[in-house]
Phi, psi and omega in degrees: 000126181296152177237132180234129177052030177087005180246120181287131184232146178289160188297331188291345183279347184235157178235147181147144179284168184296130181088342174284159175291124181301142183247127183291145175248156175312322176294325176289327180296312180306312191286333179296307189299315184301317186287315181301313187299323180294322178297314183286330178295320179286323175300323181268006189303333183281353176262129177300134181223151171296155177308127181277139176295326175196150181304318192290318191264352180054230189264025182300322179301317181295318183299320181294326181290317182292347181261356181272124186310314186279353186242346189294311181295312182297321181292320177302310181301310183294323180289327180286326175295327177282320190260340185102191191289344184215134178201177184205175180225122180273134182251133181295121178314319183293345175243341178227083190297327190252357188228099192267346181210144179247115189248128183246141171207150169230016178284113184305326175300315183284328185284324179291328169297320182292318185288332176280337179276056188297344184271345180259323190240057182263345187231169177278182182295135171274141172077010179207169176059227191291340184293337182267350186241316177230068192295343185251019179256170188297331178292339187253317190293150184283133176282090187237049180099161182299344183258002182291158173301325177300311180300315184296313176299323183293316182301323183278330180276336188302319185294342178298348185242016182276166178307319183304318182282317176299326173296319180290333174282337188311309190296319182294318182297321179295323175296324185281328177289325171293331177293316174310309173303318176297318182288325178294314176310318185286328176292318179300301182308320184293333181287348190057021174230185181269000187216146177215146183271127184233145181269089186288340175296316181285323179298317184292322179300314178293314183288328177289329176296313177301322176294315184289328178300325181275310184274344176270310191255338178085016174237160187277090179271136179228044179303330180300339180292335177298341186271357182297156179303149178292138177087357180296142187305332189252013173306143172290144169293165181301318177299317185285327180289329181289326179298313186291321183270356174304311178299318175295318180293323181293315183291331173288325176297319174302316176294310187297323181297317181299317181293321186288330180278359174289333194219038185215155168299153183301323191297338186292328178294346183252016167301134194310301194293316182295321185291321179290320172306316187288312182302317173303311180306308186288331181289322179297316181297310181300325176297312176307313180292319178300319183305317182289309180307315184274352177277345178083353180194160175278169169304115180078008187039043177270158185299135170208160191292312188308306180297326182292314176296328179298326186266345185290149181193156168248106183063231181270358189266126178227168176283136175294169178301312177297320174304309177303317181299304181297326182284327180281333172286335174294320179288336171291311185289323187271346188238014175261293174294326186292321180291315185299316185286325176294320179290324171295326169291321174305316186283337172299311182292323177296320183289329189272345179228096181301324179300323175295316187292323176298324185289321181294316186299312181300316182292326185280343183296336189259006185239130171274102178288341183282347174231005185304111181300140171306329185287349179252009179299316180287321178297321189265335186240050191292324184284320177300322181299314183296323185294307187299318175306311176303320183292319182296332173279318186290324182224073188305133182289320175246113190279356179195155179233138184238156176215158178254134183283117181281338174223164174309139177206175177225132172250147180059025173073001179214345187262108186273135177230143183266157173310133182096341178295142177266133190244128184233119170270117191274098180295324178300334177273327181290327184291343180243030182265122177291333177299317176286309188258346185096182194287343183259031180300331175272010171261143182266114187217091183309325187299338179295341184273358186300328183251023180085185182234162186291166188302325182280008173266121185226062188296332187248018183093196183209162177071207182290343183260017176301146190301122183293334181260025184295327181303307189292324181295321183292306187294324181289315182289324175297311179305317179290328177292310175303317179297317182290325181284326176293327186264337186215146169276144184240130168215161174276127180265224181265003179298143178300165181291134185301133176262132184294141182221110192251119165243237165294324173247170184249116180237188178247127187303318184269006192077180178253096185264112177234154175268130193231146173218147177293144172293333178287344179282000000 
């Protein structure tokens, strides 16, 4: 019986004359993949897994469900219900060469073990996700010691979130909040009534984009103006609106492409139509970045992250232009939708709980929000801070955090993982765990945050790769929450209950549709 690639095959699987080298036939390929698949399935047999569609394709079907925005969260929840606190998906090596297994857990003991194995689980996945879109940013670089490129970047980026910079950002955030108030007031006036339904998810998405455009890139973005009522005297022209939304579209394509590359073979990203769309988006973002870098100053010479990073150095060492570009895009990707979505979920819960809304209103009555320094947000708005924290727990913006096994390892004393396996901590399950939060876990209760949160709550990741911008996310989000509640009454109207929609971030499929009226009325 002939042997091909170490697999014994019957004669009908190969072709070739006597003495000639055997040529693979489709049947031979099939036989090889079948045998290899069976071997790898046996290797991972101790880890609970959903039923595979076929041995050759492994858990690709489950992976596809996990990648669909409207099915990701229900699929995760259902799989935990069926398989328990730890499970996984086997990936075929012929499609995912470096990542053979996708391991999920909500087990606190195993999570603690993952956190303790810093030499094994120190970095995110290589060759997929952020590594393929922003390879020189903090979300992608490997955490390989204090002299690594990742450590160098983190030291240069960290000052961007210091008191000095937060104070410098404050005026720009105030201006954008004032723009938000103006546009929402115009929407209400346009109804010829005292109340209007507004998609606050879209509003927060636009205004946080304007904020990151200002403090991150140094230009005056006014995407929020595209939300003005049709026919408004200050409505942007089609050309102006297209210019404002060009940046939004490019940033969304960056996020979408990152999400798609999480669970697909490499060749998919090079499909012509999709690849050209990607090239156009990155070209638009590069154009914005280059305009600031080449100008020698930002618009109005105001403080912004891009120029600060351009000037940052350690001795003679500075970031290259490629590093600067990827790092500022990392800040865009990590700090735009995340803050906007958490704040919009918080507003939804505030509208659902009038007593919470009244407490925020009472707290803000003694605070001049139009001039409040971002450094004072936590001390002067402690209750609003807890509301935002509870919204982040109840509706986690990032539902899971992943790491890559750098070497072969075993978790829980029995779950064998090969080097390159992906390990995922399911934040969305931890945030709704009675074991961690108590019997009222499914109640929205800001007061639970008064004494801090438990060790197994990881809203901004864990270890050395904890989100470096979490302080800005908190102060910006809490400020916008307080600002909107102080200026507008919120209530839930006839819109349907929001449906979870998960890409890189967790949003509502229908948006957050709330009824709004001015406080002065």
